[in-house]
N, C-alpha and C positions, 0 to 999 in steps of 0.2 A: 496712340501707343505712347509717343516721347511728353506727351502730356501727363501722363500716368505715371513714369518714371519721375517727373518733377513732383508730382503730388506724393508719391510715396515718401522721396526727399523730404519734402515739407514735413510731412505728418512723423517720420521717423524722430526728427528731430523737437516733437512736441514731447517725447517721454525724459529728456535729459533737463528739466526744468532747475533744478541746481546750478547743472553747467552753465545755464543762462545767466543766473544771477553772478554767478563766479566771474565771466566774461565781461560782463556789464563794469563791475567793481574793476577788473584787471583794466579794461578799455578808459573807462574814469581814472585810473591811477596814472596810466599812459600819456593821458592828454595834457593829466596837471604837471607833471614831470617836464613836458614839452614847454608848458608856460612858464613855469617857473624858469626854465633856462634862456626863454627869451626876454624876458622882463629882466632876467640879470646881465644879458646880454644889451640891452636898449640903455640899461643905467640913467634912467629916469631921461633919456632924448625923447623928445616926441614923435621923430623918425628919423631910419637910417634908409639912403639910397632911396629916400621916396616913399618908404613903405612905411606905416605908422603902425604901433606898436597893438593898437586895435586891429587893424590888419593881419598883423601875424598870431594874434590870439585866436583870430577865428580861422585862418588858416591852418593853423594846429588842431585846431578842433575837429575840421573837415576834412583836412589833407590825406587823411589815412582812412576816411570812411570805406575806401573801396575794398581794399586789402581785407579792412574787418570785417565787414560784410561776406567776404569772397571765401575768408578763410583758407586761402589756396593752400598752404603749408599741410593740412590734414588732406586738401585734396591729393596733394601728390603723392604720399606718404600711402593712402588709401589705393592708388593706383601701384605702385611701386610694391607692395603686398601683396595685388592681385597679380601683378606678373612672378612674383616671387614666389608665392605658392602653387601657382600656375592656374588660378581660378580664373584667370584672362580667359584661358582656352574655352571653360562653360560658355562665355559672353560668344566667343566666336561661333559659337554653334546655334546661337540663336537666331531668328529672322532680322536682327537689329544691327544698325551701324554702331559699332563700340565708340568713337569718338562723339558721335550724336546721343549717345546713351549716356554718356560722361556729361556731356553738356547739359543736357536735360535733366540730370541729378542736381548737378552743380548749382542750374537755375533756382531749383526748390530749395537747395540748402542756403543759396544767396536770399531768397527772399525772406525766409525766416530769420536769418541772422539781421537782416535790413530790419525787419519790422521788431525784433524783442530785444535785438541787442546794440546795432549801429545808432539807429533812431535814438534809443534811451540815452544811451551815453551822450551822441549830441546836445541831447533837451537838457540833460543835468549837466552837462559841461557850461552851455551858455548862459544855465542859470547860475552859476557858481563865478563866472568867470567876465562875462557878457560877450557877444557876439554880433557882429554887425550883419543886417540882410543884404539880400543881395544888390550889387550896383543899380540894374534897372528889373522891371520886369522881364525884358529880353534875356538879360543875361541869368537872371533865375532859371528862365525854359532853356538855356542853352547849356548852364549847368547840369540839368538834370539829364540831357542828351550826353556831354561829356561823360558823366557819371556811370551812364549804361555803357557809353564807348569803353569806357577804362576797364570796367568789368570785364568786357569780352575779351578785350586785349592782353587783361591779365590772365583770363581762362586760356588762353590761347599760349601766352608763353608758359604757363603752369602745365601744360599739357604736352609741350615740345620737351622741357624738362624731364618731365614723368616717362614721356615714350622712348628718350634716348635710355632710359634703364634697360631697354629691352636689350641693348649693348653693353652697356656698363652692368649689369644684373644690381644695381644698386642706386635708390635717391637721396641716400645721406648727403654726399657731396653736392650733388645737383640743386638739392632745396636750398641747399647754405650759400651757394655762389647765385642764384636767383636772389636769394632775399637779399645778402649784401648789394646786387646791382640795383634791388628797386628802393632799399635804404638810401642808396647815394644817385642814382642815373634818374628816378622817380620824384626827386626832392620831397622824400618822405621826412628826411632828417632837416634837411640845408634847402629852403626854395632855389629854383635855377637862376632867380635874378639875383641872388650874392655869390652865386660862380664868378670866375674871372669871364669878362666879356667873349673873347674867342671860344672860350669851353662851352658856355651858355649857347652862343649862335648855333652849335654843333647838337648839343643836350637836348634843344628843345625839341628836334627832329626827329629823335630816336623814338619807338615805339612805349619805351619806360616812361615819357613825360606824361603820357594821357593816363594814366594809371592815379598819378597823385597832384601833377603840379600842374596841367592845363585846367583839368575842374577848378580845382580851386581859384587858379587866376582868372579863370572865366569869371565865377560867382564875387568876388573882388572888386570886377571892374578892369583889372591890368591888362585884360586885353580887350582892344575893340570890337563892334559887330562885325565888323568886314572881315578883320584879321579871325576871329573865332571863328567864323565860316568855313575859311580857307583851312583854317585847321582842324575843323570839322570833317572837311574832303581828305586831307591827308592821315587823319586817323581812323577812317574808313579804308581807306586803301593799305594801312597797314594791318589793320583785322584783316582782309582780304589776303595778302602776302603770308601773315604768318597761319591763317586757315590751308591753304595751300602747301604750305611748309608738314602742318601737322598731316594733311593726307597724304603726302609723299612719305612720310616716317611711319604710317601707319601701313601703307601698302608694304614697304620694305620689312616691318617689324613683325608683320603676319606670316612673313615667308620662312622667318628663321627663327620661329616661336620653340624656344625651350622650356619644357616645362621640369623646375624642382621641385620636389618634394609633391604634396597634395595626389 
């Protein structure tokens, strides 16, 4: 049943081909801006704090690939619209678990975005600016695992933000708050290794770090193999904890549903 939801979401995106080209262009422009900023910051230096310019260019190219493929902002807005219009009540009458249905649909959307937007943007950007290969074959395999774990954690964070709209009846502020947290705490703008040492020691264990920073750091070999496995286990524990929060929120939200309009 849930595979059907994922397939339907994937097929629905096929109807918006012009939007795909626009998003690829937009992603390439964003990557180009980040690369230009880091080239200016390095100002001809070979490396800063042991991180080379080539590594930073690679980080800029792949660091936001999870959020690009997930397109979580539209996901949060869509749930908020369903809650505000009362359409969520229709899904509650169906023999499906609403959070699982959302996850299945998001997997289909992300699969499409990964194939048609994120990967093309990464390939084009690597041709323009150059991109380092994984530090090793093992780091490359671990990067794939971290990437999918980052998607799961991002989905859980976005779902928590969206479900809170049952109480706030709006997702606008929640979306912006999560966007700010991801920009700073996930290392989307500045990698955590450039943060003050004490702050980085804390931030790298928060769930946001698995969305952008840890996948890119593993890819670049800034994390050794043994530490990468430890971080993978910690990330899985965060995913389980966030999943439990979603289950609790949904249980309470379903009891206090108020349909406005619709």
